[in-house]
C-alpha positions as CSV (number, residue, x, y, z in Angstrom):
1,R,55.4,-23.0,38.4
2,L,52.9,-24.6,36.2
3,Q,55.6,-25.1,33.4
4,K,58.5,-26.5,35.5
5,Y,55.9,-29.2,37.5
6,E,54.9,-30.3,34.3
7,Q,58.6,-30.2,32.8
8,Q,59.6,-32.7,36.3
9,H,57.0,-34.8,36.4
10,G,55.7,-35.1,32.5
11,K,52.1,-34.1,33.3
12,S,49.5,-31.2,34.0
13,L,49.3,-30.1,37.5
14,S,45.4,-31.4,39.1
15,T,42.8,-28.9,40.3
16,G,43.6,-29.9,43.4
17,G,47.2,-29.2,43.0
18,F,46.8,-26.0,41.7
19,A,44.5,-24.9,44.4
20,Q,47.5,-26.2,47.1
21,M,50.1,-24.1,45.2
22,L,48.2,-21.1,45.0
23,A,47.1,-21.5,49.3
24,N,50.8,-22.2,49.7
25,M,51.7,-18.7,47.2
26,L,49.4,-16.8,49.2
27,Y,50.6,-17.7,52.5
28,G,53.7,-17.5,51.9
29,R,52.9,-13.5,51.5
30,R,50.7,-13.2,54.7
31,F,52.8,-10.7,56.6
32,F,51.9,-8.6,53.1
33,P,49.4,-9.7,51.4
34,Y,48.2,-9.7,47.8
35,Y,44.7,-8.9,49.4
36,T,42.9,-10.8,46.7
37,F,40.0,-13.3,47.2
38,N,40.3,-16.0,44.5
39,V,38.5,-18.5,43.5
40,V,39.7,-22.1,41.1
41,G,37.4,-24.4,39.7
42,G,38.3,-27.5,37.5
43,L,37.7,-31.1,37.5
44,D,39.1,-33.6,40.1
45,E,40.9,-36.4,39.5
46,E,37.5,-38.4,39.2
47,G,36.1,-35.8,37.2
48,V,33.8,-34.2,39.3
49,G,33.6,-30.1,39.9
50,A,35.9,-28.6,42.1
51,V,35.1,-24.8,43.0
52,Y,38.3,-23.7,45.6
53,A,37.7,-20.1,47.7
54,Y,40.7,-18.5,49.0
55,D,41.0,-16.0,51.9
56,A,43.5,-13.0,51.7
57,I,46.5,-15.6,53.2
58,G,45.9,-18.5,51.5
59,S,43.1,-20.8,53.5
60,Y,41.0,-22.3,51.2
61,E,38.3,-24.8,51.1
62,R,36.3,-26.9,48.3
63,Y,32.8,-26.0,47.3
64,K,30.2,-26.9,45.2
65,F,29.7,-23.8,43.6
66,G,31.1,-19.9,44.9
67,C,32.0,-16.6,43.7
68,A,34.3,-13.7,45.0
69,G,35.1,-10.1,43.9
70,S,33.1,-6.8,44.8
71,G,29.6,-8.5,43.3
72,N,29.9,-11.2,46.0
73,A,27.5,-10.6,48.4
74,L,25.0,-9.9,45.9
75,I,25.9,-13.0,43.7
76,Q,26.5,-15.9,46.5
77,P,23.1,-15.6,47.9
78,M,21.6,-15.9,44.9
79,L,23.6,-19.1,44.2
80,D,22.7,-20.2,47.3
81,N,19.3,-20.6,46.8
82,Q,19.1,-21.4,43.3
83,V,21.8,-24.3,43.4
84,G,22.1,-25.0,47.1
85,F,18.5,-25.4,47.8
86,D,19.6,-23.5,51.0
87,N,16.4,-23.0,53.6
88,Q,14.2,-24.5,51.0
89,P,13.4,-28.1,52.9
90,A,10.5,-29.3,51.1
91,T,12.4,-28.3,47.1
92,A,14.0,-31.5,46.1
93,S,18.0,-30.4,44.8
94,H,18.9,-31.5,41.7
95,D,22.0,-30.9,39.3
96,L,21.6,-27.8,37.3
97,S,22.2,-28.9,33.3
98,V,25.0,-26.6,31.6
99,D,22.5,-24.6,29.8
100,E,20.5,-23.9,33.1
101,A,23.8,-22.7,34.7
102,V,24.8,-20.8,32.0
103,Q,21.6,-18.6,32.2
104,L,21.9,-18.5,35.9
105,V,25.2,-17.2,36.0
106,R,24.4,-14.5,33.4
107,D,21.3,-13.8,35.8
108,V,22.7,-13.2,38.7
109,F,25.9,-11.5,37.4
110,S,23.6,-9.3,35.2
111,S,21.5,-8.1,38.5
112,A,24.6,-7.8,40.5
113,A,26.3,-5.9,37.7
114,G,23.2,-3.1,38.0
115,R,23.0,-2.8,41.6
116,D,27.1,-2.7,42.3
117,I,29.2,-0.4,40.1
118,D,32.4,-2.0,40.9
119,T,31.2,-5.2,39.6
120,G,31.7,-4.0,35.6
121,D,29.5,-4.7,32.9
122,T,31.0,-8.0,31.1
123,L,30.8,-11.2,31.9
124,Q,33.1,-14.5,30.0
125,V,31.9,-17.6,31.3
126,K,34.0,-20.5,30.0
127,I,32.8,-24.2,30.2
128,I,34.7,-27.0,32.0
129,T,34.0,-30.7,30.9
130,K,35.7,-34.0,30.7
131,E,36.8,-33.4,26.9
132,G,38.1,-29.6,27.4
133,I,37.2,-26.2,28.2
134,R,35.0,-24.4,26.0
135,E,33.1,-21.0,25.7
């Protein structure tokens, strides 16, 4: 579908467009769903980070950060606390540097993997910027 889009329109599909395409695919299978809880990340048209989280039948919403999978119940509260500053009215929120964000992801994933056997023990981090994708 991505190749077909690029051939027909002469450009790459945007992150928001990809998010909508995945929602349509999942919704099309709503009576026999794939039972996947996807997360799509990328940059929007203005170069701002975008994370889209889905339920099993394709309903999705854009967030600043998010996760899915077996470790979700362990990882999401840490992200809410350390990235979203939930329940911390006296703490001024700030954007994390790339290094801080990568270290936080490694720490919360390591913590979840230690407590949830289904999470696994391998993590591959990709950094998405306007210049491209790097490890």
